[in-house]
C-alpha positions in Angstrom: 38.6 20.8 48.3 39.7 17.8 46.2 37.0 18.5 43.7 38.0 22.1 43.4 41.6 21.1 42.8 40.6 18.6 40.2 38.6 21.3 38.4 41.6 23.6 38.5 43.9 20.9 37.0 41.4 20.2 34.3 41.2 23.9 33.3 44.9 24.2 33.3 45.3 21.1 31.2 42.6 22.3 28.8 44.4 25.5 28.2 47.8 23.8 27.9 46.9 21.2 25.3 44.8 23.4 23.1 46.5 25.5 20.4 46.4 29.2 20.8 44.0 29.7 17.9 41.5 27.3 19.6 41.7 29.2 22.9 41.0 32.4 21.0 38.0 30.8 19.2 36.7 29.7 22.6 36.6 33.3 23.8 34.8 34.3 20.6 32.4 31.4 20.5 29.4 33.7 19.6 31.3 34.6 16.4 32.1 31.1 15.3 29.6 28.5 16.5 31.1 25.6 14.6 34.6 26.0 16.2 33.0 26.4 19.6 31.3 23.0 19.2 34.6 21.3 18.5 36.2 23.1 21.4 33.5 21.8 23.7 34.2 18.3 22.5 37.9 18.5 23.1 37.3 19.9 26.6 35.0 16.9 27.3 37.7 14.4 26.2 40.5 16.1 28.2 38.3 16.2 31.3 37.6 12.5 31.0 41.3 11.7 30.6 42.1 13.7 33.7 39.5 11.8 35.7 41.1 8.5 34.6 44.6 9.7 35.5 43.5 10.8 38.9 41.7 7.5 39.5 44.8 5.5 38.5 47.1 7.6 40.7 44.7 7.4 43.7 44.3 3.6 43.4 47.8 2.4 42.6 50.5 4.7 43.8 49.4 6.8 46.8 51.9 5.0 49.2 54.7 4.6 46.8 54.7 8.1 45.6 54.3 9.6 49.0 58.1 9.5 49.7 59.1 10.8 46.3 60.2 14.3 45.6 57.8 16.8 44.1 59.7 17.1 40.8 59.6 13.3 40.3 55.9 13.2 41.0 55.2 16.0 38.5 57.4 14.4 35.8 55.8 11.0 36.3 52.3 12.4 36.2 53.0 14.3 33.1 54.5 11.2 31.5 51.4 9.2 32.1 49.3 12.0 30.6 51.5 11.9 27.5 51.0 8.2 27.2 47.2 8.4 27.2 45.7 7.2 23.8 44.2 9.8 21.6 42.4 10.0 18.2 44.5 10.9 15.2 42.5 14.0 14.7 42.7 15.3 18.4 45.8 17.4 18.6 48.5 14.6 18.3 51.2 17.1 17.7 50.3 19.2 20.7 50.3 16.3 23.1 53.7 15.1 21.9 55.2 18.5 22.1 53.7 19.0 25.5 55.2 15.7 26.7 58.8 16.6 25.7 58.7 20.2 27.0 57.1 19.4 30.3 59.2 16.5 31.2 62.3 18.3 30.1 61.5 21.2 32.4 61.3 18.8 35.3 64.7 17.3 34.7 67.8 18.3 36.6 69.9 21.1 35.2 72.7 18.8 34.1 70.5 16.6 32.0 71.1 18.5 28.8 74.3 18.2 26.8 75.1 20.2 23.7 71.7 21.8 23.7 69.8 18.4 23.5 67.4 16.9 26.0 67.9 13.5 27.5 65.2 10.9 27.7 62.7 11.7 30.5 62.8 8.1 31.7 66.6 8.3 32.2 66.2 11.3 34.6 63.9 9.4 37.0 65.3 7.3 39.9 65.3 3.5 39.3 62.4 2.8 41.7 60.4 5.4 39.9 61.3 3.9 36.5 60.0 0.5 37.7 56.7 2.0 38.8 56.5 3.9 35.5 56.8 0.7 33.5 53.8 -0.7 35.4 51.9 2.6 35.2 52.3 2.8 31.4 50.0 -0.1 30.9 47.1 1.5 32.8 46.0 3.8 29.9 45.7 0.7 27.6 43.2 -0.8 30.1 40.9 2.2 29.7 41.5 2.9 26.0 38.4 1.0 25.0 36.4 3.2 27.4 37.9 6.3 25.9 37.1 5.2 22.3 33.6 4.1 23.2 32.9 7.6 24.5 33.2 8.8 20.9 30.0 7.0 20.1 28.2 9.7 22.1 29.3 12.3 19.6 26.2 14.1 18.1 25.5 13.5 14.4 26.7 15.9 11.8 24.7 19.0 11.2 22.2 19.0 8.4 23.7 22.3 7.3 27.2 20.8 6.8 28.5 21.1 3.3 29.3 18.0 1.4 31.1 17.4 -1.9 29.4 16.8 -5.2 30.6 13.2 -5.2 28.9 12.5 -1.9 25.8 14.2 -3.0 25.5 12.0 -6.1 25.8 8.9 -4.0 22.8 9.8 -1.8 19.7 7.8 -2.7 16.4 9.2 -1.5 13.5 6.9 -1.0 10.2 8.0 -2.7 7.9 9.6 -0.2 4.4 8.2 0.4 1.9 10.9 -0.9 -0.4 12.2 1.8 -3.2 12.7 -0.7 -3.8 11.4 -4.2 -6.6 11.0 -6.6 -5.4 7.6 -7.8 -4.3 4.4 -6.2 -1.4 4.1 -8.6 0.8 6.3 -6.3 0.4 3.8 -3.5 1.1 0.5 -5.3 4.8 0.6 -4.6 4.2 1.2 -0.9 1.4 -1.3 -0.3 1.8 -5.0 -0.4 -2.0 -5.4 -0.5 -2.4 -3.2 -3.6 0.5 -4.9 -5.4 -0.9 -8.4 -4.9 -4.4 -7.3 -5.9 -3.0 -6.0 -9.1 -1.2 -9.3 -9.6 -4.5 -11.0 -9.2 -6.0 -8.9 -12.0 -7.9 -6.2 -10.0 -8.3 -3.0 -12.1 -7.5 -0.3 -9.6 -8.5 2.4 -12.0 -12.1 1.1 -11.8 -11.9 0.4 -8.0 -11.0 4.0 -7.2 -14.1 5.2 -8.9 -16.3 3.5 -6.3 -17.1 5.4 -3.2 -14.5 4.9 -0.4 -13.2 1.8 -2.1 -9.6 3.2 -2.4 -9.4 4.1 1.2 -10.7 0.7 2.2 -8.0 -1.2 0.2 -5.2 1.0 1.8 -6.3 0.0 5.3 -6.4 -3.7 4.6 -3.6 -6.2 5.4 -3.3 -8.9 2.7 -2.4 -11.8 5.0 -4.8 -10.8 7.7 -7.8 -9.5 5.8 -7.6 -10.4 2.1 -6.3 -14.0 2.0 -9.2 -15.5 3.9 -11.8 -13.8 1.6 -10.0 -15.1 -1.5 -10.0 -18.6 -0.1 -13.7 -18.3 0.8 -14.6 -17.2 -2.8 -12.7 -20.1 -4.2 -14.6 -22.5 -1.9 -17.9 -20.9 -3.1 -16.9 -21.7 -6.7 -15.5 -18.5 -8.1 -12.8 -19.4 -10.7 -9.2 -18.2 -10.2 -9.3 -16.1 -13.4 -12.5 -14.5 -12.2 -11.2 -13.3 -8.8 -9.7 -10.1 -10.2 -12.8 -9.0 -12.1 -15.0 -10.0 -9.2 -13.0 -7.8 -6.7 -12.9 -5.0 -9.3 -16.7 -4.9 -9.2 -17.1 -5.6 -5.5 -14.0 -4.6 -3.4 -16.2 -4.1 -0.4 -16.5 -7.8 0.2 -12.9 -7.7 1.6 -14.2 -5.8 4.6 -17.0 -8.3 5.4 -16.8 -10.7 8.3 -16.1 -14.2 7.1 -18.7 -15.8 9.4 -21.4 -13.5 8.0 -20.5 -14.5 4.5 -20.6 -18.2 5.3 -24.1 -17.6 6.9 -25.4 -16.1 3.7 -24.1 -19.0 1.6 -25.7 -21.4 4.1 -29.0 -19.7 3.6 -28.9 -20.1 -0.2 -28.1 -23.8 0.3 -31.1 -24.1 2.6 -33.3 -22.8 -0.2 -32.2 -25.7 -2.4 -29.7 -23.8 -4.5 -26.9 -26.2 -5.6 -23.2 -25.4 -5.3 -22.8 -24.8 -9.0 -25.9 -22.5 -9.0 -24.6 -20.5 -6.1 -21.2 -20.1 -7.8 -23.0 -18.9 -11.0 -25.1 -16.5 -9.0 -22.2 -15.1 -7.0 -20.0 -14.7 -10.2 -22.7 -12.9 -12.2 -23.9 -10.8 -9.3 -20.8 -9.9 -7.2 -22.8 -7.9 -4.7 -25.1 -10.8 -3.8 -23.2 -11.8 -0.7 -23.3 -8.3 0.7 -27.0 -8.7 1.3 -28.2 -9.9 4.6 -30.2 -13.1 5.0 -33.3 -11.1 5.8 -33.0 -9.0 2.6 -32.4 -12.1 0.4 -35.4 -13.8 1.9 -37.5 -10.7 1.2 -36.4 -10.5 -2.4 -37.3 -14.1 -3.1 -40.6 -13.6 -1.4 -41.3 -10.5 -3.5 -40.9 -12.2 -6.9 -42.8 -15.3 -5.8 -45.8 -13.3 -4.6 -45.8 -10.5 -7.2 -45.5 -12.7 -10.2 -47.4 -15.6 -8.8 -44.6 -18.1 -9.5 -43.9 -21.4 -7.8 -40.9 -21.9 -5.6 -39.1 -23.8 -8.4 -39.8 -21.2 -11.0 -38.8 -18.4 -8.6 -35.5 -20.1 -8.0 -34.9 -20.6 -11.7 -35.7 -17.0 -12.4 -33.1 -15.6 -10.0 -30.5 -18.2 -11.2 -30.9 -16.9 -14.7 -30.8 -13.2 -13.6 -29.3 -13.1 -10.1 -29.0 -9.3 -10.2 -32.8 -9.3 -9.5 -31.8 -10.0 -5.9 -29.3 -7.1 -5.8 -30.9 -4.4 -7.9 -33.5 -1.9 -6.9 -37.1 -3.0 -6.8 -38.6 0.3 -8.1 -37.8 -0.3 -11.8 -39.1 -3.9 -11.5 -42.4 -2.6 -10.1 -42.7 0.1 -12.8 -42.1 -2.4 -15.7 -44.7 -4.8 -14.3 -47.2 -1.9 -14.3 -46.2 -0.9 -17.8 -46.8 -4.4 -19.1 -50.1 -4.7 -17.5 -51.6 -1.2 -17.9 -50.0 0.4 -20.9 -49.1 -2.7 -23.0 -52.3 -4.6 -22.1 -50.8 -8.0 -21.2 -52.8 -10.2 -18.8 -51.3 -11.4 -15.5 -50.7 -15.0 -16.8 -49.1 -13.5 -20.0 -46.7 -11.4 -17.9 -45.7 -14.5 -15.9 -44.8 -16.3 -19.1 -42.9 -13.3 -20.5 -40.9 -12.7 -17.3 -40.1 -16.4 -16.9 -38.8 -16.7 -20.5 -37.1 -13.2 -20.6 -36.2 -12.0 -17.1 -34.4 -9.0 -18.5 -37.7 -7.4 -19.4 -38.1 -6.6 -15.7 -34.9 -4.3 -15.7 -35.3 -3.0 -19.3 -35.8 0.7 -20.1 -39.5 1.6 -20.0 -39.2 3.9 -23.0 -37.5 1.3 -25.1 -40.0 -1.4 -24.0 -43.0 0.8 -25.1 -41.3 1.8 -28.4 -40.6 -1.9 -29.3 -44.1 -3.0 -28.4 -45.7 -0.1 -30.4 -43.8 -1.1 -33.5 -44.4 -4.9 -33.2 -48.1 -4.6 -32.3 -49.3 -1.5 -34.1 -47.0 -1.5 -37.3 -46.3 -5.2 -37.8 -49.6 -6.4 -36.4 -48.2 -8.9 -34.0 -50.9 -9.9 -31.4 -50.3 -10.2 -27.7 -50.4 -14.0 -27.6 -47.7 -14.1 -30.3 -45.5 -11.7 -28.3 -46.1 -13.9 -25.3 -44.8 -16.9 -27.2 -41.7 -15.0 -28.4 -40.9 -12.4 -25.7 -37.2 -12.5 -26.8 -38.1 -9.9 -29.4 -38.2 -7.3 -26.6 -34.5 -7.8 -26.1 -33.6 -7.0 -29.7 -32.7 -3.6 -31.0 -35.6 -1.7 -32.6 -33.5 -0.6 -35.6 -32.8 -4.3 -36.4 -36.5 -5.2 -36.3 -37.4 -2.2 -38.5 -34.7 -2.9 -41.2 -35.6 -6.6 -41.6 -39.3 -6.0 -41.5 -39.1 -3.3 -44.2 -36.9 -5.6 -46.4 -39.3 -8.4 -46.1 -42.2 -6.1 -46.9 -40.3 -4.9 -50.0 -39.8 -8.5 -51.1 -43.5 -9.3 -50.3 -42.5 -11.9 -47.7 -43.5 -10.2 -44.4 -45.8 -13.0 -43.1 -46.1 -13.4 -39.3 -49.3 -15.5 -39.1 -48.5 -19.1 -38.4 -51.7 -20.2 -40.2 -50.5 -18.7 -43.5 -47.9 -20.1 -45.9 -44.4 -18.7 -45.8 -44.8 -18.0 -42.1 -41.8 -16.2 -40.5 -41.5 -16.5 -36.7 -40.4 -13.6 -34.6 -37.5 -15.6 -33.3 -36.2 -16.1 -36.9 -36.8 -12.4 -37.6 -34.5 -11.1 -34.9 -32.0 -13.9 -33.9 -30.5 -15.0 -37.2 -27.3 -13.4 -38.6 -27.7 -11.2 -41.7 -26.3 -13.8 -44.1 -28.6 -16.6 -42.9 -31.6 -14.2 -42.7 -31.1 -13.1 -46.3 -30.5 -16.6 -47.8 -33.0 -18.7 -45.8 -35.8 -16.2 -44.8 -35.7 -13.4 -47.3 -34.5 -15.6 -50.2 -32.1 -12.9 -51.4 -28.4 -12.1 -51.3 -26.7 -10.1 -48.7 -25.7 -7.5 -51.4 -29.4 -6.9 -52.1 -30.1 -6.4 -48.4 -27.1 -3.9 -48.1 -28.3 -2.0 -51.2 -31.8 -1.8 -49.7 -30.5 -0.4 -46.5 -28.8 2.4 -48.4 -32.2 3.6 -49.7 -33.6 4.0 -46.2 
């Protein structure tokens, strides 16, 4: 019964304190959703104030107010309601007007003189005035609770209109793209990418490698990248080479550190020095991605296939470490070309490969064209080519131009037993100025004029 009475009082107060236009908007809430939301908020606040008022009355004054007259109780209750704190934007004018009108209606008939109302406190008996002085402090004790309840107000609607000045002040953070064909779009959002760029990593080259971009986006710099960088420095990679190294081989950042240390330990067990390991790792960035078993198989292949000693095999891979990381099919094909098509003996192939390891990875077509011109046009025998295998690394056009110029001057002599002998090394390795003055005994202008006649 008390609960029903309380709900009745709350409904009556709600209708009393709200302006007429708000009550009308409440009845037509389906037509104006925004005003209905505000009405619900006001009703919620008034309901809470009523609960606080009833609690204070029940706790402090049930006995003292039991002997008072009904008009005094009504006036005092309404006075307390009028003293409750309120927000500046929650109907201040209505509460104030309600206070004066209600209290005035509860005053005796003789309280008005000359059409004016006397103070509501002056119309109360003195015991009631004393109780009212104490009661007026109660709303202040609960004011903090009432204001805190405003924190539960839902946020403003996304459809709420704002002014142009407020719109200009809104700063939107750039969104992280869900998909992109370049890592450039992620640099501002990824600490790892930003620091790798600072180290000198070329992300435009990294993103061309299969799944390398996705790998870098999943790595944490402090957890995953830093330890690999420190490991590479311990191996001997220079600071200014870390960026180019990771550009060529970003996959090493996903390798387990203990596995990498095991591979380095294997190279040390094969009598590779620290400086040699640093040189091999720098020149062949993928070297440490190979397992110990694969590295051991590669070393065994070159030792057995070429018939080299352990020392010469080690020197061979130090000079060209990519022999350990590249494919073996081109190497096998070039060895067969040298032996079958070019006619070199096994011991001659050993000497050629040991002096010029690049011949194992050279183009077969260019290798055969160079040999054909040297052997069949210039008349260089196999044993001379074995002594100077560096000639296979030179451009065929360079060899042709210089040989034809020497032939024009009558100085094309490649037999060491004949006077005016010209070695193959001098033919291909010297700059044009030195070649003309010391070998051809002519000026550089004469050589350039001759080239125009070709």
